[in-house]
SEBAVEX-746660 format. One record per atom (N, C-alpha, C, O, CB): x negated, y, z negated. Coordinates in steps of 0.05 Angstrom, whole numbers, plus 5000, padded with zeros to 4 digits. Glycine has a CB too. Layout:
residues N
XYZ
...
//
This chain:
residues 193
128615533914
128015273923
130515103926
130914983947
126015133904
132115083905
134614933907
136515053927
137914913942
135914913879
136615323927
138515463945
137815393974
139715343990
138315763941
135315383981
134415314008
135115024014
136014954036
131415364012
134714843995
135314563998
138314514004
139014334019
134414403973
140014673991
142914633994
144114824014
146614844015
144214673967
142514964030
143615184046
145815114065
147515284072
141415314061
146014874074
148114794093
150414654078
152414574090
147014604114
150114624052
152114484036
154114684024
153414904017
150814314014
156614594021
158514734005
158614593978
159614373976
161414754019
157514723957
157414603931
160114663916
161014883915
155014723914
161314443906
163914473892
163614353864
162814123860
166114313908
164214523844
164214433816
167114373809
168814553809
162914643797
167614123803
170414043796
170614043765
170613833753
171113753808
170714283754
170814303725
172114573718
171414783729
168014283712
173914563699
175114803688
173514913665
174215123653
177914753680
171314783657
169814863634
168215113639
166515123657
167914633625
168715323624
167215573628
164215533622
162515663634
168315793610
163615343604
160715293598
159315173622
157115253629
160515113573
160614973634
159414853658
159115053681
157015053694
161014603667
161115213684
161015423705
158715613700
157215683719
163615573707
158415713676
156315893669
153515763672
151715893682
156615993640
153315513664
150715383667
149915333696
147615373703
150715113652
151815253712
151215213741
150415483754
148715483771
153615093755
151615703746
150815963756
147916023751
146616153767
152516183743
146815913729
144015963721
142115843742
139815933744
143415833694
143015653758
141315533779
141115713804
139515653821
142415263787
142715923805
142516113827
143516013854
142616103874
139716203829
145315823853
146415723878
149415783880
150815773860
145915413881
150315863903
153215913906
154815663904
154015453913
153816063932
157115673891
158815443888
161715533885
162315763878
158015273864
163515353891
166315393888
167315223865
166115023858
167915333914
169515313853
170715153831
173415043841
175015193852
171215333805
173714793837
176214653845
176914453823
175214283816
175914513873
179314473813
180114293791
182614143798
184514253809
180514463765
182613883792
184913713796
185413573769
183513483757
184613513819
187913553761
188513403737
188013103741
188812993761
191413453727
186612983722
185912703724
186612573697
185912683676
182912653731
188012353697
188712213673
186112073663
185311863674
191012013677
184912173642
182312073633
182611823615
182011833591
180812293618
183411613628
183811353614
181611163624
181111153648
186611233618
180311023606
178210843614
178710563601
180010543581
175410953606
177510353613
177810083602
176610073574
174410173569
176509873620
178009953555
177209943527
174609793523
173309833502
179409823510
173809623541
171409463538
168909633542
166709553535
171309233558
169109873553
166810053558
165910173532
167410213514
167510263579
163310243532
162210383508
160010573517
158810543538
161110183487
159510773500
157410973505
157511093533
159611193541
154710833501
155211093546
155011233572
156811093594
157411223614
152211233582
157610843589
159410713608
162010873610
163210893632
159910423600
162910983588
165411133588
165111393604
166811453621
166311203559
163111553597
162811803611
162111763641
162911913658
160611973598
160511553647
160011483676
162611423690
163211543711
158111243678
164211253678
166811173690
168611423695
169711453716
168310973671
168811593675
170511833677
169512033697
171112163711
170911963650
166812063699
165812253719
166312153748
166812313766
162712303715
166111893751
166711773778
169711783783
170511843806
165811473779
171411733763
174311753766
175112033775
176712073793
175711693739
173812243763
174412513771
173512563800
174912703815
172912713752
171212463807
170212503835
172012363855
172612483876
167412383838
173012133849
174711983867
177312123873
178612073894
175211703857
178212293855
180612453859
180312653882
182312743894
181412603834
177812723889
177212913910
176212783936
176212913957
175213113900
175412533934
173912403956
175112433983
173712504003
173612113950
177712393986
179012394012
179112674024
179612704048
181812284010
178812884008
178913164018
176213274024
176013504034
180313333997
174013134019
171313234024
170713254053
171513074069
169313064010
169313464061
168413494088
165413424090
164113404069
168913794099
164413374114
161613274116
159513434102
157513324092
160913254144
159813694100
157713864086
158313914057
156814064044
157414124101
160413794046
161213844018
159513673999
158813444005
164113784014
158813793976
157413653955
159013713929
159013943919
154413733952
160313513918
162013543895
160513463870
159113263869
164513363898
160913623849
159713563822
162013523803
163713703799
157813783813
162113283791
164013233769
162513133745
160213033748
166213013778
163613173722
162213083698
164113023675
166513103676
160113293689
163112883655
164712823632
162812803608
160612693610
166312563635
163712913585
162112903561
163712773539
166012823535
161313193552
162312593525
163612463501
161612493478
159212523481
164312163506
162812483454
161212453430
161512163422
163712053420
162212653407
159212033416
159211743408
158211733379
156011803373
157311573427
160011643362
159411643333
160611393321
163011333323
160611903320
158911243307
159711003293
161210813313
163310703307
161511063269
160010773336
161010593357
163810673367
165410493375
161110313347
164410923366
167011023375
166611273393
165011443386
168911093351
168111283414
168111523431
169911733420
172211673413
168911453461
168911973417
170512193407
170712403430
168712503439
169212323381
173212453438
173612643459
174412913448
173213003428
175912543478
176313043461
177213303452
179413273431
181013083433
178213483476
179513443411
181613423391
184313493403
184513653422
181013603367
186413383392
189113433402
190513653386
192713743395
190813173400
189413733364
190613943347
188414063329
186213953328
193013833330
189014283316
187014403298
186514203274
184314183265
188014673287
188614073265
188313883243
186413653252
184713563237
191113763235
186813553276
185113343287
182213443289
180313293284
186113253315
181813693297
179113813299
177713813272
175413753270
179214093311
179213883251
178113883224
177313603216
175113563205
180213993204
179013403222
178313123215
175813033230
174112893219
180712943222
175613113256
173213033271
170713143259
168713003256
173513133300
170813403252
168413523241
167713413213
165313393206
168813823239
169713343198
169113213172
167712943177
166012873162
171813163156
168512803198
167312543205
164412583214
162712413209
169012413226
163912793228
161212843239
159312973218
156912953221
161313033263
160513083197
158913213176
156913013163
157612783158
160713333155
154613113157
152512963142
151712703157
151212503144
153512903114
151612713183
150912483199
149812563226
149812793233
153312293202
148812363240
147812403267
149612263287
150412033283
144812293270
150212403309
151812283330
150412323357
148412473358
154712403331
151512203377
150312233404
152312383422
154712333421
149711953416
151312563437
152812703458
151912593484
149512603491
152613013456
153712483500
153112363525
154612503547
157112513546
153712053525
153212603567
154412733590
153612573615
151212533619
153713033592
155612503630
155112373656
155912573678
157912713676
156612113659
154212583699
154712753722
154812583747
153212403750
152512983724
156812633764
157012483788
156812683812
158312873814
159812333789
154912623830
154612783855
155912613877
155312383880
151612853861
157712743892
159112593913
159212753939
159712993939
162012533904
158512613961
158812723988
160412524004
161312313993
156012794001
160812574029
162212384046
160512134051
161611924058
163112514073
157812164048
156011934053
155311774029
154911534031
153512044066
155111904006
154211753982
155211873956
156412093955
151111743982
154711713935
155511803908
153311713889
152411483891
158311683900
152611893871
150511823851
151411923824
152412153821
147811953860
151011753804
151711823776
149311803759
147711613761
154111653766
149011993741
146811983721
147812093695
149912233695
144312143731
146412043674
147312143648
145012223630
142712153634
149011923634
145712383610
143812473590
144912413562
147412423558
143212773593
143212353543
144012303516
142312483497
139912503499
143512003509
143712613479
142412783459
143512703432
145912673428
143013083465
141712673413
142512623385
142712883370
141013063372
140412433371
145012923356
145513163341
146013093312
147612913306
148013313353
144613223294
144913173265
146113413252
145013633253
142213103252
148413373239
149713583223
148913553194
148613323184
152813573226
148513773180
148213763151
150913713140
152913703154
146914033140
151113683113
153713653100
155213923103
154314123092
153413563070
157513913116
159114153120
161214163098
162513963092
160414153148
161614403087
163714443068
166414473083
166414563105
163214703050
168514383070
171114393082
171814683090
173114723110
173314273063
171014873073
171615153079
170215243105
171315403121
170615333056
167715143110
166315203134
167715083158
168015223179
163415103132
168514843156
169914703178
172514853184
173114903208
170514413170
174114913164
176615053168
176215333180
177715413198
178215083142
174115473171
173515733182
172915713212
174015863228
171115863167
171215523218
170415483246
172815413264
173315533284
168315263249
174315213255
176615113271
178715343275
179715373297
177914873258
179315483253
181315693255
180515933271
182116073283
182115773227
177915993271
176916233285
175916173314
176016353331
174716353270
175015933319
173815863345
175615683362
175115653386
171115733341
177615553350
179615393364
178215203384
178615233408
181615563378
176615013375
175014843393
176514603405
175414383407
172614733378
178914653414
180614433425
179714343453
180514133462
183514523426
177914503466
177014433493
174214303492
172914283513
177014673511
173314223468
170614113466
170613833454
171913773434
168914303448
169013663467
168713393456
167413403429
165513553425
166913213475
168513263410
167513263382
168413503367
167713533343
164513263383
170013683379
171213913365
169214133358
169614283339
172713833341
166914143372
165114363366
163514433391
163114273410
163214283344
162514683391
160614773411
158014833396
158014983377
161615023427
155814713405
153214763392
152415053393
151015153376
151014583404
153415193414
152815483417
154515653399
154015893396
153115563446
156515543386
158415693369
157215703340
155115593334
161115553368
158715843323
157915883296
157215623281
155215613267
160116033281
158915423284
158415173270
155815043279
154514913262
160814973275
155115063304
152614953313
150215113303
148215003296
152514963344
150615373300
148415543291
147915503261
145615513253
149115833295
149915453245
149515423216
149615133207
148715073184
151615583202
150714953223
151114683213
149314463225
149014253213
153814603218
148214513249
146514313261
143714333250
142414543252
146514353292
142814113239
140014103227
137914053249
135814173248
139913893206
138613873267
136613813289
138013683312
140113563310
134313643279
136713713335
137613563359
135113433372
132913533370
139013753380
135613203384
133613063399
134713023427
136412863432
132812783386
133513183446
134513173473
135313443483
134513653472
136812973476
136813453504
137513693518
139713853503
141913743498
138413633546
139114103497
141114283485
143414323504
145814323496
139814553478
142814363530
144914403550
146714163554
149014193561
143714483577
145613923549
147313683550
149513703528
151713623534
145613433545
148813803505
150813833483
152914033491
155214013483
149413913457
152214223508
154114423518
155814303541
157814423549
152714673529
155114053550
156713923570
155613913598
157013823616
159314043571
153114003601
151914003628
148913993626
147614203622
152914253644
147713763629
144713733627
143313863651
142713723670
143913433624
142914123649
142014283671
139414183684
139214183709
141614563662
137514093668
135013993680
135513753698
134313733720
133013923658
137213573690
137813333706
139513403731
139013303752
139313123689
141413583727
143013673750
141213793771
141413733795
145213883740
139413973763
137514093781
135813893796
135713893821
135714293766
134613713782
132813513795
134313323813
133313243834
131313353774
136713243806
138313063823
139413213847
139613093869
140612943807
140113463844
141013613868
138813643888
139213633912
142013893859
136313683878
134013703896
133513453912
132613453935
131513773881
134213223901
133712963914
136212863929
135912673945
133012753893
138512983925
140912873937
141112933967
143012853981
143412983923
//
């Protein structure tokens, strides 16, 4: 159904994330991967989904002038929102340990914004999932960080990884959103775009 809807479009995923690439493959539509470095800086007055919306649009705008009439670009950004603070990707293993200690024994929000862009229009949408970690022991955090090296993940963890399997008590919302790509929303918005 989606493949027929997009049959004249060249779908471009602007993401180096292997998780996003794998998830988009699940929709059964052909796509290309194109990545451009973008300085992910946002105005400090923004909060929550405003940050991820802004960054997904910023990423899209880096490609805008190169789009052809049949191109459909997908960009996205995921943040962890905890105690009124945006948590991005850790800068070191030590930073990853500190992030996970901060998330331990609490609930945080994972917010992913997706921006669909063509030469005619641009649409942004987002998903929010609440994730609750049990109290994590420092040994568990260190084991995870040292063995899984989660430096490419917002909040320093992947829910599909060991720490998610043993440390997450519950989630409210889309599991795939926590992986960085709310597949159900991407599918429904692509059908309408």
